[in-house]
N, C-alpha and C positions, 0 to 999 in steps of 0.2 A: 504493501501499501505506499502510496505517496502522499496523499492527501493527508496531511495534518491531523485534520478533526477526525478522519476516518480511525489515525492510531491511538488518538485520544479515547474514542470510541472502543477499539479493542480492548486498548489499557485497563480503560475502566471496567469492562465487561467480565477482565480477567482477575483484578482485583475481586470484584464482588464472587464469583466461583471460589474461589481462595477463603473467602471470609464464610461462606456459605459452608464449603467443606470444613471448614475449623470449627465453626460452632455446631455443625451434624454432628463433628466427630468426637467431640468435649463429652468427656461421660459424666453425666449427672450421679455422685456416688449418695445414697440412701439420704446419709448424714446433714451432706451440704443442703440436699433439698428441704431437708427437718428445720437449718440452721435458717436458713430464707424464708422458710414459711411461718418459723417463730417469729423473725423479726418482722414480717409486712401484716403479722398477725394484729388486728386491733387490741388497745390495752383491754386487761379482764376486768378490772375497775379503775374509775376515772373520777376525781372528785374537783370542781372547780369553783372558785369561789368569783363572780362576775356579776357585773352590772346590778348590786345590790342582793342578792339570789346565791342560793347554791345549788349545783348540778350536780346531781346524783347520776352517774351513768355507768353500765356495765352490767356484770352480774354477782353476784352473793349464793351462797348455799341454801338459806333459808329465810323463813320471813320474819324470824326472831333479827337477824343479823339487820336486814331491809330495813323494821323498824327503829333499831339503835340509832342505825345512822341518819334515817330522817329525822328521829326526835332531838338530835343534835344538833343536823343543821337547822332545824325550827329553834329552838334554843339559841345558836350564836345570832340568830335574826332578831332574838326577840318573841319567839314565839309567831313570826309571820310567819304561819308553814305553806302560807300562799303564793311565798318565793321561793319555796323549795321545789324546784324540778328534780321529780324522781323517776327518774328512766331505769331504775334497775330491774333486772330481770331474775327471780329466783330459778337458780339450777345446782341443782344435787352436785354436780362434774364440777363448778365453779373453782377458782382457787379461792383455799379457806382463807378467813380472816380470825388468825386468831384470838384476838382481843377487840371484840366490835366495841366495848365500852371506852377503848384506849383510842381506838378511829373517832369514834362520837367524840373525844375529849378534843383532838385533834382538830376535827371540824369546827367543835367550839372557839378554839384558839384562833383558827384562820383569818388570814386576812384577806380583803378585796387583792383580786389579781393573782392569788396562789392559786397553783395547779398540781394537785398529785394523780399519778397514774400506777397502777400494781399491774405489770405480767408477768410473764410463766416465769421469767429467770429474777423478777427485783423489784422495786419498785422505787420510785423519787418522787421530791415534793418540790416543785419552783417557789423559791421565797423573793423577798426584799434582799435581806441580807443573812449570809451564810451566818454569822456569827452571833449576831443580837441574841437577847436571851430569849425571846418568843421561838426564835427559829430553832435554837439549842432545843428547845424542850418540846417542840414540835416534833424533830428528829426523833426523841425517844421514844415520844407516843407513836409515831410511824415505825418503829422497830417493835413495839411491844405490841403495835396491831399484827403487824404480819408476821411476829414470831422470829426467834432468833435465827432461823434457817434461811431467811431471807434477805438478801442485801439490800439496804437501802440506803438512799444518798440525797444530801439537797443539792439542788442548782439554782444558781444565779435564775430571776426573769430576765426576759430578754431586755 
């Protein structure tokens, strides 16, 4: 081919064919696929202090845990239960909350903008300050709520 456009087209097609072959050849080991699925999975429990209200979302194992969390949120809002958005599903296979009362106290302690997520491998709480007394207390409640076997951390709000 003497046409420069033809050479560019042929090179592009060859590159695409090599890329397609590499993608098709790359083995997807079960453990890698599971890690990708776990990373892509939505959090199993999420709590947001937002817009003067509190949003509870995800799944808990039983109605008692759901009620404890909803009551903690209402207490934080001065009894204004209509400002609590309870989107919690009761699912026996949900990740356990080791101490629902500690999580309810954490909800009561929370401030506007805080954001908590619990996933399969751990949990985190986004706070304004990582070192103030309220955040230190929140981290202790977070650990008590999820249990000693769950990795928890505080992260700064953006």
